[in-house]
C-alpha positions as CSV (number, residue, x, y, z in Angstrom):
1,M,-9.9,-1.3,25.0
2,A,-10.3,-2.4,21.4
3,D,-10.8,-6.0,20.1
4,F,-8.4,-7.7,17.8
5,I,-8.7,-6.6,14.1
6,V,-6.7,-9.0,12.0
7,G,-6.9,-8.7,8.2
8,S,-9.5,-5.9,7.9
9,P,-9.0,-2.1,8.2
10,A,-9.0,-0.9,11.8
11,R,-11.9,1.4,12.4
12,G,-13.4,3.3,15.4
13,D,-12.0,2.3,18.7
14,D,-9.8,-0.3,17.0
15,F,-7.7,2.4,15.4
16,W,-4.4,2.4,17.3
17,F,-1.5,4.8,17.5
18,R,-2.0,6.7,14.2
19,E,-4.0,9.8,15.3
20,E,-1.0,12.1,15.2
21,F,-0.1,10.8,11.7
22,V,-3.7,11.4,10.5
23,D,-3.6,14.9,12.0
24,N,-0.4,15.6,10.0
25,L,-2.1,14.4,6.8
26,W,-4.9,16.9,7.3
27,V,-2.4,19.6,7.7
28,S,-0.5,18.5,4.5
29,I,-3.6,18.4,2.3
30,K,-4.3,22.0,3.0
31,K,-1.4,22.9,0.7
32,H,-0.4,19.7,-1.1
33,N,-1.6,16.6,-2.9
34,V,-0.2,13.7,-1.0
35,L,1.4,10.4,-1.7
36,L,0.9,8.0,1.2
37,V,3.9,5.7,1.3
38,A,3.6,2.5,3.3
39,P,4.4,-1.2,2.9
40,R,1.7,-3.8,2.7
41,R,-0.3,-4.4,5.9
42,I,1.2,-1.5,7.7
43,G,-2.1,0.2,8.2
44,K,-2.5,2.4,5.1
45,T,-6.1,1.6,4.4
46,S,-7.0,2.0,8.0
47,V,-5.6,5.5,7.9
48,M,-7.6,6.2,4.7
49,Y,-10.8,5.0,6.3
50,R,-10.1,7.1,9.4
51,M,-10.0,10.2,7.2
52,L,-13.1,9.1,5.3
53,E,-15.1,8.5,8.5
54,N,-13.7,11.4,10.6
55,P,-13.2,14.3,8.3
56,K,-11.8,17.6,9.6
57,D,-12.4,21.2,8.9
58,N,-15.5,20.5,6.7
59,W,-13.6,18.4,4.1
60,M,-15.9,16.2,2.0
61,V,-14.1,12.9,1.6
62,I,-14.5,10.4,-1.2
63,H,-12.6,7.1,-1.1
64,L,-12.1,4.6,-4.0
65,N,-10.1,1.5,-4.4
66,V,-8.8,1.2,-8.0
67,E,-6.8,-2.0,-7.7
68,D,-8.7,-3.9,-10.4
69,I,-9.2,-1.0,-12.9
70,K,-7.7,-1.5,-16.3
71,S,-8.6,1.6,-18.3
72,P,-9.3,5.4,-17.9
73,P,-13.0,5.0,-18.7
74,D,-13.3,2.5,-15.8
75,F,-11.5,5.0,-13.5
76,F,-14.1,7.6,-14.4
77,I,-17.0,5.2,-13.7
78,T,-15.5,4.1,-10.4
79,L,-14.8,7.7,-9.4
80,L,-18.5,8.6,-10.1
81,D,-19.7,5.6,-8.2
82,A,-17.5,6.4,-5.2
83,I,-19.1,9.9,-5.1
84,R,-22.5,8.2,-5.3
85,E,-21.6,5.8,-2.4
86,H,-20.0,8.3,0.0
87,Q,-21.6,11.6,-1.0
88,P,-24.9,10.9,-2.8
89,A,-26.5,14.3,-2.1
90,F,-23.4,16.0,-3.5
91,L,-23.6,14.0,-6.7
92,K,-27.3,14.6,-7.1
93,D,-27.6,18.2,-6.1
94,F,-24.3,19.7,-7.3
95,L,-22.7,17.4,-9.9
96,A,-25.5,15.7,-11.9
97,K,-27.9,18.7,-12.0
98,G,-27.6,20.4,-15.4
99,W,-24.9,18.1,-16.7
100,D,-26.0,16.7,-20.1
101,F,-24.0,13.4,-19.4
102,F,-26.5,12.6,-16.6
103,K,-29.7,13.2,-18.7
104,G,-31.8,10.0,-18.7
105,L,-29.8,8.3,-16.0
106,I,-31.4,6.9,-12.9
107,A,-33.0,9.7,-10.9
108,G,-32.8,8.1,-7.4
109,I,-29.1,8.2,-7.1
110,E,-29.2,7.7,-3.3
111,Q,-31.1,4.3,-3.7
112,V,-29.5,2.8,-6.8
113,E,-27.3,-0.2,-6.4
114,A,-23.6,0.2,-7.5
115,Y,-24.0,-2.5,-10.1
116,D,-26.9,-0.9,-11.8
117,F,-25.3,2.6,-11.6
118,K,-22.1,1.4,-13.3
119,I,-24.1,-0.4,-16.0
120,Q,-26.1,2.8,-16.8
121,L,-22.9,4.8,-17.0
122,R,-21.3,2.3,-19.4
123,K,-24.4,2.3,-21.6
124,K,-24.6,6.1,-21.7
125,E,-21.9,6.7,-24.4
126,N,-18.6,5.5,-25.8
127,L,-16.4,6.5,-22.8
128,K,-13.3,5.1,-24.5
129,E,-13.4,8.1,-26.8
130,N,-14.8,10.7,-24.4
131,W,-13.2,9.8,-21.0
132,Q,-10.9,12.8,-20.9
133,E,-13.7,15.2,-21.7
134,R,-16.0,13.6,-19.1
135,I,-13.5,13.5,-16.3
136,A,-12.5,17.2,-17.0
137,Q,-16.2,18.1,-16.8
138,L,-16.6,16.2,-13.5
139,V,-13.6,17.9,-11.9
140,E,-14.7,21.3,-13.2
141,R,-18.1,20.8,-11.6
142,V,-16.5,19.7,-8.3
143,M,-14.4,22.9,-8.4
144,R,-17.5,25.1,-9.1
145,S,-19.2,23.6,-6.0
146,G,-17.0,25.7,-3.8
147,L,-16.6,22.8,-1.3
148,D,-13.4,21.4,0.1
149,V,-13.2,17.9,-1.5
150,L,-10.6,15.2,-0.8
151,F,-10.3,12.3,-3.2
152,I,-8.5,9.3,-1.6
153,I,-7.3,6.9,-4.3
154,D,-6.1,3.5,-2.9
155,E,-3.9,1.0,-4.8
156,L,-3.1,3.4,-7.7
157,P,0.1,1.6,-8.6
158,D,-1.9,-1.6,-9.3
159,M,-4.3,0.4,-11.5
160,L,-1.4,1.9,-13.5
161,N,0.2,-1.5,-14.0
162,N,-3.1,-2.8,-15.3
163,M,-3.4,0.1,-17.7
164,L,0.1,-0.4,-18.9
165,L,-0.8,-4.0,-19.8
166,H,-4.4,-3.6,-21.0
167,S,-4.7,0.1,-22.2
168,H,-1.2,1.0,-23.2
169,D,-2.2,3.8,-25.6
170,E,-4.2,5.5,-22.9
171,Y,-1.7,4.9,-20.1
172,V,0.5,8.0,-20.7
173,S,-2.5,10.1,-21.6
174,F,-4.0,9.3,-18.2
175,L,-0.8,10.1,-16.4
176,H,-0.6,13.5,-18.1
177,W,-4.3,14.2,-17.4
178,F,-3.9,13.3,-13.8
179,R,-0.8,15.5,-13.3
180,K,-2.6,18.4,-14.9
181,T,-5.7,17.9,-12.8
182,R,-3.7,17.8,-9.6
183,E,-2.1,21.1,-10.5
184,L,-5.5,22.7,-11.2
185,S,-6.7,21.2,-7.9
186,L,-4.1,23.1,-5.9
187,K,-5.6,26.4,-7.2
188,A,-9.1,25.3,-6.2
189,R,-10.4,23.4,-3.2
190,I,-9.8,19.8,-4.3
191,R,-7.0,17.6,-3.0
192,W,-5.9,14.1,-3.9
193,L,-4.4,11.6,-1.5
194,I,-2.9,8.6,-3.3
195,G,-1.6,5.3,-1.8
196,G,-0.7,1.8,-2.7
197,S,0.8,-1.4,-1.4
198,V,3.5,-1.1,-4.0
199,N,5.7,2.0,-4.3
200,L,4.4,4.3,-7.0
201,V,7.9,5.5,-7.9
202,S,9.1,2.0,-8.9
203,V,6.0,1.3,-10.9
204,L,6.3,4.5,-13.0
205,D,10.1,4.2,-13.3
206,K,9.5,1.1,-15.5
207,S,8.0,3.4,-18.2
208,G,10.2,6.4,-17.5
209,N,7.3,8.5,-16.1
210,V,8.4,9.2,-12.5
211,K,8.4,13.0,-13.4
212,L,4.6,12.8,-13.7
213,I,4.2,12.2,-9.9
214,N,7.0,14.4,-8.5
215,D,4.4,17.0,-7.5
216,L,3.0,14.8,-4.8
217,K,4.2,15.3,-1.2
218,P,5.3,12.0,0.3
219,E,4.1,11.1,3.7
220,V,5.6,7.9,5.1
221,L,3.6,5.6,7.4
222,L,6.1,3.8,9.6
223,P,5.7,0.5,11.6
224,F,4.8,0.7,15.2
225,T,7.5,1.8,17.6
226,Q,8.8,-0.5,20.3
227,E,6.9,1.5,22.9
228,E,3.7,1.1,20.9
229,V,4.3,-2.6,20.5
230,T,4.7,-2.9,24.3
231,T,1.5,-1.0,24.8
232,F,-0.5,-3.1,22.3
233,I,0.6,-6.4,23.7
234,T,0.1,-5.3,27.3
235,E,-3.4,-4.0,26.7
236,M,-4.4,-7.1,24.8
237,F,-3.0,-9.6,27.3
238,N,-4.6,-7.6,30.2
239,K,-8.0,-7.5,28.4
240,E,-7.8,-11.3,27.9
241,G,-6.5,-12.0,31.4
242,V,-3.3,-13.6,30.0
243,R,-0.5,-14.3,32.4
244,Y,3.0,-13.9,30.9
245,D,6.6,-13.7,32.0
246,S,8.9,-10.7,31.7
247,G,10.7,-12.0,28.6
248,V,7.6,-12.4,26.4
249,I,7.4,-8.8,24.9
250,R,11.2,-8.8,24.4
251,K,10.9,-12.1,22.5
252,I,8.1,-10.9,20.3
253,N,10.1,-7.8,19.4
254,E,13.1,-9.9,18.7
255,L,11.3,-12.3,16.4
256,L,9.2,-9.7,14.5
257,G,11.9,-7.0,14.2
258,S,10.3,-3.8,12.7
259,P,6.7,-4.8,13.5
260,I,4.1,-4.8,10.7
261,P,0.8,-4.3,12.7
262,Y,-1.0,-7.1,10.9
263,F,1.6,-9.7,12.1
264,L,1.8,-8.2,15.5
265,Q,-1.9,-8.6,15.9
266,M,-1.8,-12.2,14.5
267,I,0.9,-13.4,16.9
268,T,-0.7,-11.7,19.9
269,Q,-4.1,-13.1,19.1
270,E,-2.7,-16.6,18.7
271,L,-0.8,-16.3,22.1
272,C,-4.1,-15.4,23.7
273,R,-5.8,-18.5,22.2
274,V,-2.9,-20.7,23.4
275,Y,-3.3,-19.3,26.9
276,N,-7.1,-19.7,27.0
277,R,-6.7,-23.3,26.0
278,N,-4.4,-23.9,29.0
279,P,-4.7,-21.0,31.5
280,D,-2.7,-22.9,34.2
281,E,0.5,-22.2,32.2
282,Q,1.7,-18.6,31.7
283,I,3.0,-17.5,28.3
284,T,6.8,-17.7,28.0
285,G,9.4,-16.7,25.5
286,E,9.6,-20.4,24.4
287,K,5.9,-20.4,23.7
288,V,6.2,-17.2,21.7
289,A,8.9,-18.8,19.5
290,E,6.7,-21.9,19.0
291,V,3.7,-19.8,17.9
292,F,5.9,-17.7,15.7
293,N,7.1,-20.7,13.8
294,K,3.7,-22.4,13.6
295,T,1.5,-19.4,12.9
296,L,3.6,-16.8,11.1
297,L,6.0,-19.1,9.2
298,G,3.5,-21.8,8.6
299,D,0.4,-22.2,6.5
300,M,-1.7,-19.8,8.5
301,A,0.1,-16.7,7.3
302,R,1.8,-18.0,4.1
303,D,-0.7,-16.5,1.8
304,K,-0.3,-13.1,3.5
305,L,3.5,-13.2,3.1
306,Q,3.5,-14.7,-0.4
307,H,2.6,-11.3,-1.7
308,Y,6.1,-10.1,-1.0
309,R,7.5,-12.6,-3.4
310,S,4.8,-12.6,-6.1
311,R,4.5,-8.9,-6.4
312,I,8.1,-8.8,-7.8
313,D,6.9,-10.7,-10.8
314,V,4.1,-8.2,-11.3
315,H,5.7,-4.8,-10.5
316,Y,9.4,-5.2,-11.5
317,A,10.8,-5.0,-15.0
318,P,11.2,-8.5,-16.5
319,E,15.0,-8.1,-16.9
320,E,15.3,-7.3,-13.1
321,R,13.0,-9.9,-11.5
322,D,15.6,-12.6,-11.3
323,A,18.2,-10.2,-9.9
324,A,15.8,-8.8,-7.3
325,C,15.0,-12.3,-6.0
326,R,18.6,-13.4,-6.0
327,L,19.7,-10.4,-4.0
328,L,16.9,-11.0,-1.5
329,N,17.8,-14.7,-1.4
330,H,21.4,-13.8,-0.5
331,L,20.3,-11.3,2.2
332,S,18.0,-13.9,3.8
333,L,21.1,-16.1,4.4
334,C,23.2,-13.3,5.9
335,E,23.0,-12.9,9.6
336,N,24.0,-9.2,9.6
337,G,23.2,-8.1,6.1
338,A,25.6,-7.5,3.1
339,S,27.6,-4.6,1.8
340,H,27.0,-2.7,-1.3
341,R,30.1,-4.2,-2.8
342,V,28.9,-7.8,-2.2
343,L,25.4,-7.2,-3.6
344,Y,26.9,-5.5,-6.7
345,G,29.2,-8.6,-7.1
346,I,26.1,-10.8,-7.2
347,Y,24.5,-8.5,-9.7
348,I,27.5,-8.7,-12.0
349,Q,27.4,-12.5,-11.8
350,I,23.8,-12.5,-12.9
351,E,24.6,-10.1,-15.8
352,D,27.5,-12.4,-16.9
353,E,25.0,-15.2,-17.4
354,K,23.1,-13.1,-20.1
355,T,23.8,-13.4,-23.8
356,N,24.3,-9.6,-24.2
357,P,25.6,-8.2,-20.9
358,R,25.5,-4.4,-20.4
359,N,28.6,-2.2,-20.1
360,S,29.9,-1.3,-16.7
361,N,28.3,2.2,-16.6
362,A,24.8,0.9,-17.6
363,L,25.2,-2.0,-15.2
364,M,26.0,0.2,-12.2
365,Q,23.1,2.5,-13.0
366,A,20.7,-0.4,-13.3
367,F,22.0,-1.9,-10.0
368,Q,21.5,1.4,-8.2
369,R,18.0,1.7,-9.5
370,L,17.1,-1.8,-8.5
371,L,18.6,-1.2,-5.0
372,L,16.5,2.0,-4.7
373,H,13.3,0.1,-5.8
374,L,14.0,-2.6,-3.2
375,Q,14.4,0.1,-0.5
376,S,11.4,2.1,-1.6
377,D,9.2,-1.0,-1.7
378,F,10.3,-1.8,1.9
379,Y,12.1,-5.0,1.2
380,I,15.5,-3.8,2.4
381,E,17.0,-0.9,4.3
382,E,20.5,0.4,5.0
383,T,21.6,-0.6,8.4
384,K,23.6,1.4,11.0
385,N,26.8,-0.5,10.0
386,G,26.4,0.7,6.3
387,K,25.2,-2.7,5.0
388,F,21.9,-3.7,3.6
389,D,19.4,-6.1,5.1
390,F,15.7,-6.9,5.1
391,A,13.6,-4.2,6.6
392,S,11.4,-6.8,8.4
393,R,12.9,-9.7,10.3
394,L,9.7,-11.7,9.9
395,I,9.9,-11.4,6.1
396,K,13.6,-12.2,6.2
397,V,13.0,-15.4,8.1
398,W,10.1,-16.4,5.9
399,W,12.0,-15.7,2.8
400,K,14.9,-17.8,4.0
401,K,12.6,-20.7,4.8
402,Y,10.9,-20.7,1.4
403,Y,13.3,-19.1,-1.1
404,G,16.7,-18.7,0.5
405,F,18.3,-21.6,-1.2
406,E,16.5,-21.3,-4.5
407,Y,19.6,-20.2,-6.4
408,T,22.4,-21.6,-4.3
409,E,24.9,-23.9,-6.0
410,E,24.9,-27.5,-5.1
């Protein structure tokens, strides 16, 4: 079986349990542009690479990560560079040939380094003024090729947040251009698959532009099932020759809750290391709890989990950041979650602390929107008893340890 892949996208034989999901994505893109919805470290990028490296039905796949892009011209340059990287012959023989924009640019597209290629593109002309025209020309040429082309755009919400901060005047123009382009793509043989570690809906809701992505078909990538967790742990322990008692898998499930693959891999790997250091002792539930507290709640994983706190300061509206954290702080202290009424009561208390509190109707609408954002970003979920709680038990325990008492009264 596969080796441990912790931190990097799972590829080849290391790609576990997602084949059916990938098959469904290929079916979806025949008729739709797709929004791939998944929390951080659930395996989104692994799915994207699977589609890039194992295309079906003659699709030509181009993948680009746009996390650090701050302007539409940079998006255009990155898009061209992704085509150069993944489909150089397509760029040279179909797109660049006869296109005046490419006159005088480097001829050996297949051999040129990404850095040099991007420099040449930036020097070519003032793309700040011409980016819409140039991207339109690029898309038109892709359409005229007659090929089935799938563009996979990873971390789009981060790019849009960057544009909002650094290229505000171009932000809405880009959104409108992208919406129009996706509509044209459906009439041709181009599709767009979009994903991000932050929910795109909550990012666009800040600027009132959710309507500009409602054409995308959502496809939700879920955590591993309990059966998949059992299979993963069993296969890895057997591969490493680890002896373990009957309560180990149950204990891992209990501690992780809804299992994010990255952290399942991390705890299983660490348990294998513990066993290899002392193979005379089998792994027990007590050892699982010890590794959970030291590895996942300690310094080894703190930087990975810190993202769940810091992204609120980046992706939530300034007036809602404090409320989002205080609601999560409260939930981290609740054994069995909290009701809608209790959470709204906390929200009212926060509002009463402001100089100019909103009226009751505006307050309820704002609370409902915040609750929706926390759900769509996979922080919380509605439980079977009608209450709200953290979607991941690991994140709940971690949040309680580091932030749960941040706002409690002394």
